[in-house]
C-alpha positions as CSV (number, residue, x, y, z in Angstrom):
1,M,64.3,-53.8,-49.1
2,S,62.2,-49.9,-49.7
3,D,64.3,-47.0,-50.1
4,A,65.8,-44.5,-47.3
5,Q,66.4,-47.1,-44.1
6,R,68.6,-46.0,-41.6
7,L,71.4,-48.2,-41.3
8,F,74.9,-48.9,-39.7
9,L,77.8,-50.6,-39.8
10,G,79.2,-52.6,-36.7
11,F,79.9,-55.8,-34.8
12,A,77.1,-58.4,-32.9
13,L,78.7,-59.5,-28.9
14,S,79.5,-63.0,-28.6
15,D,77.2,-64.5,-25.6
16,Q,80.4,-63.9,-23.2
17,E,80.2,-60.3,-23.9
18,G,76.7,-59.7,-23.8
19,E,76.5,-61.2,-20.2
20,S,79.0,-59.2,-19.0
21,I,77.7,-56.3,-20.1
22,L,74.5,-57.6,-18.4
23,K,76.1,-57.5,-15.3
24,L,77.5,-54.4,-15.8
25,Q,74.1,-52.8,-16.8
26,K,72.9,-54.6,-13.5
27,R,75.1,-52.9,-11.4
28,L,74.5,-49.7,-12.7
29,G,70.8,-50.0,-11.8
30,A,68.6,-47.8,-14.0
31,P,69.7,-44.0,-15.5
32,G,67.9,-44.6,-18.1
33,K,66.2,-47.2,-20.4
34,T,68.8,-50.2,-20.5
35,V,69.6,-51.0,-24.1
36,E,68.0,-54.4,-24.5
37,K,70.5,-57.9,-25.0
38,A,69.5,-58.4,-28.2
39,N,70.4,-54.4,-29.4
40,L,74.0,-54.4,-27.7
41,H,76.7,-53.9,-30.3
42,M,79.6,-51.6,-31.4
43,T,79.2,-49.2,-33.5
44,L,82.0,-48.8,-36.7
45,A,79.5,-46.1,-39.0
46,F,76.5,-45.0,-38.6
47,L,75.2,-44.8,-42.7
48,G,72.3,-42.6,-42.3
49,Q,69.3,-42.6,-44.2
50,T,70.5,-45.0,-46.9
51,S,68.8,-45.5,-50.2
52,Q,68.8,-49.5,-51.7
53,R,71.0,-48.4,-54.5
54,Q,73.6,-47.2,-51.8
55,C,72.9,-50.4,-49.8
56,Q,74.3,-52.5,-52.9
57,R,77.2,-49.9,-54.0
58,L,78.2,-50.2,-50.2
59,E,77.9,-53.9,-50.3
60,A,79.5,-54.6,-53.1
61,A,82.4,-52.4,-52.5
62,L,82.6,-54.1,-48.3
63,E,83.4,-57.8,-50.4
64,G,86.7,-55.6,-52.0
65,I,88.3,-54.6,-48.7
66,T,90.0,-56.2,-46.1
67,M,88.6,-57.6,-43.0
68,P,91.1,-58.0,-39.9
69,K,90.1,-59.6,-36.7
70,F,91.1,-57.1,-33.7
71,E,91.0,-56.9,-30.1
72,Q,88.7,-54.0,-28.7
73,R,89.6,-53.4,-24.6
74,L,86.5,-51.6,-23.3
75,D,87.4,-50.2,-19.5
76,S,85.4,-46.9,-19.0
77,L,82.4,-46.3,-18.5
78,V,81.2,-42.5,-20.0
79,H,77.9,-40.1,-20.0
80,W,77.3,-37.9,-23.0
81,R,74.7,-36.0,-21.7
82,G,73.7,-34.1,-25.2
83,A,73.1,-37.7,-26.1
84,G,71.7,-38.8,-23.3
85,V,73.7,-42.0,-22.7
86,V,75.9,-44.0,-21.0
87,C,78.2,-46.4,-22.7
88,L,81.3,-48.4,-22.0
89,W,83.9,-47.1,-23.5
90,G,87.7,-47.8,-24.4
91,Q,90.5,-46.3,-26.6
92,A,90.9,-47.6,-30.4
93,T,94.2,-49.2,-29.9
94,D,94.1,-51.8,-32.5
95,S,95.1,-50.9,-36.3
96,G,92.9,-53.3,-37.7
97,L,90.2,-51.8,-35.6
98,T,91.2,-47.9,-36.7
99,D,92.0,-49.1,-40.1
100,L,88.8,-50.8,-41.1
101,Y,87.1,-47.5,-39.3
102,H,89.2,-45.5,-41.7
103,G,88.6,-47.3,-44.7
104,C,84.4,-47.2,-44.1
105,Q,84.2,-43.7,-43.9
106,S,86.2,-43.5,-47.2
107,L,83.6,-46.0,-48.3
108,C,80.8,-43.4,-47.0
109,Q,82.2,-40.4,-48.0
110,N,82.0,-42.2,-51.9
111,L,79.1,-43.4,-52.1
112,G,77.3,-40.1,-50.4
113,L,76.8,-41.8,-47.0
114,H,76.6,-40.1,-43.5
115,Q,80.3,-39.8,-42.6
116,S,81.3,-39.1,-38.8
117,E,82.2,-35.6,-37.2
118,H,83.7,-37.1,-34.6
119,D,86.5,-39.4,-34.0
120,F,86.4,-42.9,-33.4
121,N,85.2,-43.9,-30.0
122,P,84.3,-47.6,-29.7
123,H,82.3,-48.0,-27.2
124,I,78.7,-50.0,-26.4
125,T,75.5,-48.0,-25.5
126,L,74.1,-49.4,-22.1
127,F,71.2,-47.1,-21.1
128,R,69.5,-44.3,-23.4
129,K,67.7,-41.1,-22.2
130,A,70.3,-40.8,-19.3
131,K,69.9,-37.6,-19.0
132,Q,71.3,-37.5,-15.1
133,F,74.2,-39.8,-14.7
134,S,77.4,-39.8,-12.2
135,I,80.0,-41.7,-12.9
136,P,81.0,-44.2,-9.9
137,E,84.0,-44.5,-7.9
138,W,84.5,-47.9,-9.1
139,Q,86.1,-48.7,-12.6
140,P,84.0,-51.5,-14.3
141,E,84.9,-55.1,-14.9
142,P,87.1,-54.5,-18.9
143,V,85.4,-56.2,-21.4
144,I,87.6,-57.1,-24.4
145,L,85.7,-57.5,-27.6
146,R,86.7,-60.4,-30.8
147,P,84.1,-60.2,-33.4
148,E,84.3,-62.8,-36.1
149,R,82.1,-60.4,-38.2
150,L,80.9,-57.3,-39.3
151,N,77.5,-56.4,-40.2
152,L,75.8,-54.2,-41.9
153,Y,72.1,-53.7,-39.3
154,L,68.8,-51.7,-40.1
155,S,67.7,-50.1,-37.1
156,N,64.0,-50.5,-37.4
157,S,61.5,-48.6,-35.2
158,T,58.4,-50.7,-33.9
159,P,55.8,-50.1,-31.7
160,A,57.6,-51.8,-29.1
161,G,61.0,-49.9,-29.3
162,V,64.4,-49.7,-32.0
163,R,64.9,-53.3,-33.0
164,Y,68.6,-53.7,-34.5
165,E,68.8,-56.2,-37.4
166,V,71.7,-57.4,-39.4
167,L,71.1,-57.6,-43.2
168,Q,74.5,-58.7,-44.0
169,S,77.4,-60.1,-42.4
170,W,81.4,-60.1,-43.9
171,P,83.9,-62.6,-41.4
172,L,86.9,-60.8,-40.3
173,G,90.2,-61.9,-40.6
174,I,89.7,-63.2,-44.5
175,T,92.0,-61.7,-46.9
């Protein structure tokens, strides 16, 4: 791994969760650039530009924290104009998820990595480059995420667009 790669921690979707998201994207049309199925995920912590040493220290630190299983309901559409994204969003209510989020933010602080300046907003980005979007009057079918693993992702820019690659993975629910 070369120095200073763009990394984040997140959760992959199951096949069923991914299919639900694809149906929702299709129903919404194309208010922006559709996020491809292979890139669909829920971010736990954006790490930013991360050196090889920071990554190694992060991986070692993650081995020592509790990673409980959790459920996250995503049931609302949001449009963040500044970021130009349309997302499926849900309130963070499961203490397992919020504890894991706060634990990862503490690790980021200790390792000199990016820490979010915003409250935790569990979401899956459906569309990017969506400057104009009106939330429909209908409510989306809720998607209940039940991830099995926490993944460390590399955000890899390619000529075909950004691709997310799992570099490391930790099972949830093992204490």
